[in-house]
C-alpha positions in Angstrom: 4.7 -5.4 10.3 6.7 -6.7 7.3 5.9 -6.0 3.7 4.6 -9.6 3.3 2.2 -9.2 6.2 1.2 -5.8 4.8 0.5 -7.3 1.4 -1.8 -9.9 2.9 -3.7 -7.1 4.7 -4.0 -5.1 1.5 -5.3 -8.2 -0.3 -7.9 -8.4 2.4 -9.0 -4.8 1.6 -7.0 -2.8 4.1 -5.0 0.4 3.3 -1.4 0.4 4.5 1.3 3.0 5.2 4.8 3.1 6.5 5.4 4.9 9.8 8.4 6.7 8.4 6.5 8.2 5.5 6.1 12.0 6.0 3.1 12.5 3.7 -0.3 10.9 4.1 0.4 8.2 1.5 -1.6 5.0 1.6 -1.0 1.8 -0.5 -3.8 -0.6 -1.3 -5.0 -3.1 -3.9 -7.0 -1.9 -6.8 -8.7 -4.0 -9.4 -9.0 -3.6 -13.2 -12.3 -4.2 -15.0 -11.2 -7.8 -15.5 -10.5 -8.3 -11.8 -6.7 -8.2 -12.2 -5.2 -6.8 -9.0 -2.4 -4.3 -8.6 -1.0 -2.0 -6.0 -1.7 1.7 -6.0 -0.5 4.6 -3.8 -2.7 7.6 -3.0 -1.9 10.8 -1.1 -4.7 12.7 0.4 -7.4 13.6 -2.1 -5.2 13.0 -5.2 -5.9 10.2 -7.7 -4.4 6.8 -7.0 -1.4 5.9 -9.2 0.3 2.5 -9.7 2.8 1.6 -7.0 5.9 -0.5 -7.3 7.6 -1.0 -3.9 11.3 -0.2 -3.7 13.8 -2.4 -1.9 13.5 -0.2 1.2 9.7 -0.7 1.4 10.0 -4.5 0.8 12.6 -5.0 3.6 10.9 -2.5 6.0 9.1 -3.7 9.1 7.2 -0.6 10.0 4.1 -1.1 7.9 0.9 -0.1 9.6 -2.9 -0.5 8.8 -4.5 2.9 8.2 -7.6 3.3 10.3 
């Protein structure tokens, strides 16, 4: 799945990852108190932090929905 497809899935509430990522990182949409959306990445039980995709992530086609 491309990043564009993955972004649409995240906007629909799904958590996504790339198949080549070694750690259990997931990316998803988070909302501020004023309902402004932004992407976050979370690994395991750690707190989510803001996520800015790099060019490798944007052009990758190995995005997957996390079940």
